[in-house]
C-alpha positions as CSV (number, residue, x, y, z in Angstrom):
1,M,-0.2,0.0,-0.1
2,Q,1.1,3.1,-1.1
3,T,1.6,6.2,1.7
4,I,0.2,10.0,0.1
5,T,0.1,13.3,1.6
6,I,-2.7,15.3,1.7
7,S,-1.7,17.9,-0.5
8,K,0.2,15.5,-2.8
9,L,-3.4,13.5,-2.8
10,K,-5.2,16.7,-3.4
11,T,-2.8,17.9,-6.4
12,H,-3.0,14.6,-8.1
13,L,-6.9,12.7,-7.0
14,S,-7.3,11.9,-10.6
15,A,-4.0,10.7,-10.9
16,E,-3.6,8.3,-7.9
17,I,-7.4,7.1,-8.2
18,K,-6.5,5.8,-11.4
19,K,-3.3,3.7,-10.3
20,L,-5.6,2.5,-7.0
21,K,-6.3,-1.1,-8.2
22,K,-2.4,-1.6,-9.2
23,T,-1.4,-0.1,-5.5
24,G,-4.7,-1.8,-3.6
25,G,-5.0,1.5,-1.6
26,V,-3.5,4.4,-0.6
27,E,-2.7,5.1,3.1
28,I,-3.6,9.1,2.9
29,V,-0.7,10.9,5.9
30,Q,-1.4,14.5,7.6
31,R,2.5,15.2,9.4
32,D,3.6,11.7,8.9
33,V,0.4,10.3,11.4
34,P,-2.0,7.9,9.2
35,V,-5.3,9.3,9.0
36,A,-7.4,7.7,6.1
37,R,-7.2,5.1,3.6
38,L,-8.5,5.3,-0.2
39,M,-9.1,1.6,-1.4
40,P,-10.3,0.1,-4.4
41,I,-13.9,-1.1,-5.3
42,E,-14.1,-4.8,-6.2
43,A,-15.7,-5.1,-9.5
44,K,-18.0,-7.1,-8.1
45,A,-19.5,-5.3,-5.1
46,T,-22.0,-3.1,-5.7
47,L,-23.2,0.0,-3.8
48,K,-26.6,-0.3,-1.6
49,F,-28.7,3.1,-0.9
50,Y,-30.6,3.1,2.0
51,S,-33.4,5.4,2.8
52,R,-34.4,6.3,5.8
53,A,-37.7,7.8,4.8
54,K,-40.9,6.3,6.2
55,A,-42.7,5.8,3.6
56,P,-42.8,6.6,-0.2
57,F,-41.8,10.0,-2.2
58,R,-45.7,11.6,-3.1
59,F,-46.2,14.8,-4.7
60,L,-47.7,17.9,-2.3
61,K,-50.9,19.6,-3.8
62,P,-50.0,23.3,-3.9
63,V,-51.0,25.6,-0.8
64,I,-53.2,28.3,-2.4
65,E,-54.3,28.5,-6.0
66,V,-54.0,32.0,-8.4
67,D,-55.2,33.1,-11.5
68,F,-51.8,34.3,-12.4
69,D,-47.9,32.9,-13.4
70,P,-46.4,33.6,-10.7
71,V,-43.2,33.6,-13.0
72,D,-44.6,36.5,-15.1
73,L,-44.8,38.5,-11.3
74,L,-41.9,38.0,-10.4
75,L,-40.5,39.0,-14.0
76,E,-42.4,42.1,-13.8
77,D,-41.1,43.1,-10.6
78,R,-37.8,42.6,-11.7
79,R,-38.2,44.6,-14.6
80,K,-39.6,47.9,-12.7
81,E,-36.5,47.8,-10.1
82,R,-34.2,47.9,-13.0
83,I,-36.0,51.0,-14.6
């Protein structure tokens, strides 16, 4: 496993990520003290996402109904400020 400083990793992040499979991982050090490891993901591994939502997402109904376009009103107001 390769060791690299935070500043060098920030400068060469793309290149270091490309080298991950060859090197087997990178140990990140700050002032010669290991602080993190960057490891490659195996090809078979899949990332799983777990939602904390209790119910499925649904669109909310509008609170009020208006008989004009709010965007037109906003644009008109902005034009008045420029004059």
